N, C-alpha and C positions, 0 to 999 in steps of 0.2 A: 504607362509605367511598366517596366519589366517585372516579371514574377519575382526575381531575386530581390529587387529593390522593395517591392511591396511586402515581401515576407519579412525583410529586416525591419521595416516600419511597424508591421503588425506585431512582431516579437517585442519590439521596444515598448509598444503600447501595453502589451500583456505584462511586461516586466514592471512597468510603472504601476499597474493595477495590483501587483503583488503576487503574480504567478510564480511558482517555485522554479528554481534552476532545473530541476528534474523534468518538469512539465515543458519548459522552454527547450530543453535538449530534445525532447520528443517531437516538438513542433519542427525543430531544425531538420530532424531525420525525415519527417513527412515532406517538408519543403524540398529537400534534396532529391527525394524519390520522384516527386511530381515534376520538377524541373528537368531531371534526367530523362523522363519519359516524353514530355511535351517540348522540351527545349526552353531556353530562357526567353519566351515570347512575351508580348504585351498582355497584361492582365485582361484587357478588354477583348482579346482575341480568343480566350478560352471559352469553349462551348460546353453545353450539357453532355453532348455526345462524346467530346474529348474526355470528360471526367468519367463517364460510364465505361469507355474503352480502357481507360487507365485502371479503373477499379477491377475490371474483369481480368485484364492481362497481368496486372501486378498484385492483385489482391484476391484472385479467385481461389488460392490455396489457403487463405486465412480462415481461422475460426470465426464464426459469426460475431463474437464479442470484439475481436481485433479488427475485423472489417468495419463494424459499427463505429469503433473509435476513429478509424481513418476517415470515415464519412463525416463524423461530427467535426473533426478538425477542418476538413475542406469546407463544410457549410459555414463554420464560424469565420474562416479566413475570407471567403468570398462575400459573405454578408458584410463584414467589415470593409472590404474593398469597395462594395457598392455604396455603403454609407459615407465613405471618405471620398467618393467621386472618382475612384481609379478605374471603375468599369460602369457601363451604363445600366447593366442588369446583373443580377446574381445568378450565374450559371449553375450553382450548386443547390439552388432553392428547392428543386424537385427531387433531389437525391433522397432516397429512403433507406433507412437502416434495415438490415436483415432481421427477420423475426427470430427471437431467441427464447428458448424455454427458460423457466425460472431456475437459476443456478443456485443449488443448495451448497453452502460452504461445508467443507469436510473438517471433522475434528478428530482428535485422538481420544480414545477411551481413557478413563481415569487410570486403568491398569497400564496402558501404553505410556501415559504421562509419567507414571512412577518409574517405568523401565527406562525412559529417556533420562530422567533425573539421576537414576542410579548408574547410567552410562557415562556420566561426567567424571573426569579424572583431575583436572586442575582447578584452582580457585576461579580462574577466568571462565571456564566452561560452566561450573556450578553457578556462578554469579549471573552469567548471561542467560542461561536457561531459566533459572528461578525468576529473574527480573522480568524477562519477556512474558513468561507464563502468568506470573502473579499480577502484572499490570495490564496485560492485554494490549500493549502498545504496538503500533505499526513499526516496522523496521526503520523507516525514515525518522520516526520520532525518537527511537533509541539512539540512532546514529548522531543526532544533533545534541543529545544531552551532555551536560558537563557534570563533573563530580559535585560542584558547589550547588547544583540545583536540588540535591536531595535534602529533604526535611526529615531528619532522623527521628525527631520526637513524634511526628505524626505518621512516619513511614510513608511519605508521599513526595510528589514532585510535580511541577508544572511542565507539561509537554506542549510543543507546538504541532498541531495536527493539520489536517487538510484545510485549505483556504486560510492558512495562518491563524487558525482559531486555537486559543489556549484552553487547556482543561487540566484539572487536577487528577492524577492517578495515584494509586496506592500499591505498595508492595508488601509482601508477606514477611513475617518474622524470619522465616527460613531464608528468604532473599536478602534481608538485612544482614543476617549472620554471614552469608557468603560474600556479600558486597564488602563488608569490613575485612574479611579474610583476604579478599582479592586486592583491596587497596593497600593492606599491610604488606602484601607480597610484591607490590610494584615499587620500582626504584626510580621511576621517571617523575617529572613535574608537570606532565601534560594535563591540561584541564579536562580533557575528554573523559566521559564515563568509562568507556572501553577503548583500550589501545591495542595495537598489534603486539604480537609476542616478541618479534625481533625489531630492533630499532624503534622503540615505542613511539607511535603517533596515532592520531584518531583512527579508529578502525572504520574502514569503508563499509558500505552496505554489502558489497560482494564478500568482504572478509567476514562480516557477521554471519552471512548466509552460509559460508564455508564452515565456520565453527559449529553451527547447529547441525549441518549435514554430517560433519565428522562424528559428533556425539551420537547421532541417529544410527550411523553405520555401526558404531561400536555397540550400540544397544541391540542390534540385530532385529530391529522392528520390521515387520512386513509392510507397514504403512509408509507412504512417501511423506517424509517430514521436512518441512520448510518453515521459516520464521512466521509467516502469516497463519500457518496452521495452529501455532501456539495461541494466537489471538482468537481463532475460531474455537479452540478448545477451552480457553478461558471463558468465553461467552456461553458456550454450551454447558459447561460444568456449573456456572452460576445459575443458569436456568434450571438444570436438573436438581439443584439444591434449593430451589424455591424462590430465587431472586425475581422480583417483578420486572416485566419487560421494560418499563419506563426507566427503571434504575440501570438496567444493562445498557440501554440506549445512551444514557448520560455517561456511563463509565467508558463506553467505546467511542464516544464522540460522534455518534451518528446524528445527522441533521434530521432525517426522517425515520419515524418509528417503523415504517415498512421495511427498511433495510435490516433493522434488528429482528423483525418478525421472521426472517429467513431461518433464524436459529431454532425457531419453534418446530421446524420440520425435522430437526435432528434429534429432538429430545424424546427418545423412546421411553426412558424411565418416567419422565414427567407425564407423558401421555397415558402411560399405564396407571399412574397414580390418580390422574383425573378420572379415568374410566372407572376404576374401582371405587372411587369416592362418590361419584355421582350416578352410576348406573346400578 
């Protein structure tokens, strides 16, 4: 079976399993790059050497995390191909991911967070910044939300996170005030939580990122500000204010506590408090 045919079947299986369109789009990019390099050959003709040469020539410039992701995709695809009988052996089985140091997520200080909030000008900007910061949502989770999902009494909503897992998140009083002002300023009937400023329709992930960047530039912050940094800031500020790690894990929707533990490396004030209390 040709690589292109196998990739289509593989993507169809992953779609049935519930993989997100964003993930499937990433798989398609990986498939096109591999086929462009090797040609649309039979899956059974691909060797370990072919894959290593491909990774060196087409991935040598990548960061270890990006190269590791590419290797994981290849291993998963060829493992599936072998299990489905499209190739006699899995040529990617011996591929190893590059070693990576522990990546510590970066967060805004509480002072920079206030500066970002003060840099907002329109109800949209205020509502978006306040909602993302006070919920700790991923940008994709915000993108999918509808206005009707908000529970105003509890100041909460259900978001669909990674692996199609639902969780309840909570937003602050300040976020609620700006969301109401934002909704009152809108003239459209679109169900999306956030819509574009011109010809209103659901705001894309790229457009959400642009608005956050626009506010950050206006705030004249030295730090590089992007939507996911608001999530990191949310978790770090919770930790600095004494929230238990298990609670932060639940609020963030992390499957493993070890992922949440990365934030402990950021919490300078928290470390100082522990030192002074116990030493």
